[in-house]
N, C-alpha and C positions, 0 to 999 in steps of 0.2 A: 269824731274821727281823728285818729292820732296823726300828728305830723311832726317833723323834726324841728328843733330850735337850735339857734347858733350857740346858745349857752352850753349845750351838751357836746359841742364839737362837731355837729352834723351840718350838712350843707345848707346854704340859703335856698329858699324855694326857687325852683327853676323858672317859674312863670314871672316871679318878681324880678329876678335877675334879668330876664329877657326884656321885661317891660320898662326897666329903669333907664330910660333914654332921656328923661327930662322933658318930654313933649306932653302937652295936655291931651286928655282923652278926646276922641273924635267919634262921630256917628252916634250909635246907640249908647256907647260908653259915656258920652257927654250928657246924656239925658237922664231924667229921673223916671221912676216907674210910671207915673201918670202920663208922661209923654210917650214912652216906649210902648206901653200896653195898648195904645190905640191900634197897633198892628196885631190882628188876631193870631197870626202865625207866631209872632214873638211871644205873645202871652201864653200860647199853648206850649211853646218850647220851655219857658220858665217854669210853668206848672209841672212839666215832665222832670225838669232838672231838680226842682225842689222836692218832688215826690221821690226821686231816686236818692237824693241826699237824706231825706227824712227816714226812709227805710234803712239806709246805710247806718245812720246814727242809732236807730232802734236796735239794729242787729249788733252794732258795736257794744251797746249797753248789755245785751243778752250774753254776748261772748265773754266780755270781761267778768260778768257775774259767774259764768261757768268756769272761766280760768281761775277765779279765786278759789274754787274747790280744789284745784291742783296745787295751790301755793304751799310751799314747804313750811312757812312760819306764819304766825298770827299777824306779824307786822306786814308781811307780803299780802296777806288776805285783806287787811284794812286798806292798804295802798290801792289795790285793785278795786275795792269797793268804792273808794273815793273817786277813782277814774270813771267807773261805771256810772256813778251819779252825775258826773260832768257830762258824759255822753247823752244821758237821758235829758238833761237840761238843754243840750243842743237840739235834740229831737223836738222838745217842746217849743223851742223858738221857731223852728221851721214849720211845725204844725200850726202854730198860731199865725204865722205869716200867710200860709196858704188860706186859712180861714179869713184873714183880713182882706185878701184880694179876691174873695168870693169863690174859692175852690174847696172841694171836699178833700181833706187830707188823706182819708182812707182810700178814696178812689184814685188820688194822685199816686199813692204808693203801690197800689195793687199791681200795675203792669211790671213792676220790678221785683216782686217777691220771688217768683220762680227762678229768675236768673241769679239773684243774690243768694238765695237759699241753696241753689245748686252749687255755686262757687264755694260756699262755706262747707257744704257736705263733702265736696271733692278735696278740700284742703283742711279737713278737721285735724288739729294737732294731736299727736299721740302722747305728749307730755308737756310739762310746765314750760320748758325752754322753747319748744316749738310754738307754743301759744304766744310767748313773748315776741319771738321773731315774726310771727304772722301779724300780730297787732302793730308792730313797728314798721316792718318792711311792706307787708301786703296793704295795710290801710294807707300808708304814706304814698304808695303808687296811685291809689284812687284819689287821694287828696291833691296830689300834684296835677292830675288830670282836671279836677274840678277848679283848681286855681287858674289853670291855663284858660279854661272856658270863662271863668269869672271876669277876666280882663276885658272881655267883649260884651259884658252885660251892663244894663243900666246901673246907675250909681247906687240906688236903694237895694237892688238885688245883690249887686256885687258886695256891698257892705255886709249883708247878712251871710252870704256864702263864706266870705273870708273869716267872719266871726266864729261860725260853727266849725271851721276847720282848724281853729286854734288847738295847739298841743295841750292835752290834758295832764301832761307829766309822764306819759308812757315812754317817751323817747329816752330821756336820761335814765329812767328806771330800767328799761329793757337793756340799754347799753351796759349799765353797771352789772346787772345780773348775768347777762350772757358772757361778758368778758371774764367775770369771776369764775363762771363754770368752765370756760375754756382754759383758764389758768390752772384750775384744779385738775382738769382732765383734758389735755390737748386734743385727743381724738374726737371729742365732741364737736370740735370746729368743722371737721369734714362733713359730718352728718348734717349739721345745721346749714352749712353752705349749700349743700344739695337741696335741702328743704327750701331755702330762700330763693334759689334759682327756679324751682318749681312754682313757687308763689308768684314770681315775676311773670312767668309765662301765662299762668292761669288768670292773673289779675288783668293783664293786657287783653287777653282773649275775651274775658268777661265784659270788659269795658266796651270793646268793639261790638259785641253781640247786643248789649243794651242799646247802644246808639243806633245800630242798624235796624233794630226792631221798632224804633219810635221815629216816625216820619218828621215830627216837629223838631226833635233834637238833631237828627241827621241833617235836616235842611239848615238849621242854624249853624252847625259846625262847618258845612261846606260853602257857606257864603250866601245862602238864600235870605237870611235875616241876621241881624245883630253883627254885621261886619265879620262874617265867619271866616274861617281859615281857607286858604287855597291849598292845593295838594302839597306844594313845597313847604308851606307853613306847618301842615300836619306832620310831615317828615321831621322838621326841626323840633316840633313839640315833643314827639316821641323820643327824639335824640336827647332832649333835655331831661325827660323823665328817666330815661335809661342811665344817663350820667349821674343823676341824683341818687338812683338806686345803687350804683356802684360805690358812691361815697358813703351811703348808709351802711353798706356791707363792710366797708373799711372801718367805719366807726364801731361796728360790732366785733371787729377782729376776724372777719370772714372773707374768704376769697370770692369775688364776684363770678 
């Protein structure tokens, strides 16, 4: 799942910035998996979270492979193929972890297939540039959300989640290609800005639907387990995600 990196001039992760207070983790975040998993509600929430992430990574692999067909040059095709391979490796890491903790990866992913497939069907790009913007902007919104949640997870699960959210190189690649296209034809910027705003709304709505449909996840997020967020924190979380989105738009040369 693609996320921004500072080397490309994009913003720091909002969850990392918010958590950088110098204080040690507390509650579940200070525990390892063996300690935290003694709570069956917490275990169910983590299985759900990893299931959603696993299918997200598998979908990212499929989309990048499809986007490669639209690439204008052989070099672009090879770059996207390399990124797709990295996404599949992320999927394998999560699948293996689910197996390790005694969960069936296919069953863990199944509840999220309809929602994620629906999101991708509603936001299917019409060309190469829209595909780049979707992978950079759309996936980064989901990644920001998962990073926010990861800060409340046990150390072992947190480490895995952050590892699979590492940027595969798509951030700097997308910025370079989109900016070059806008420089060559400025009116492209208006169309892509509208597209990115649509992605923002669809991604947030899809995230809320996924959480609402899964009792374990929603309980974790609102404080039932894993030191979840209160309503004020939820508001601040979405403010940070929105701010990061605005900065990514600027990095692309688009109006938020």
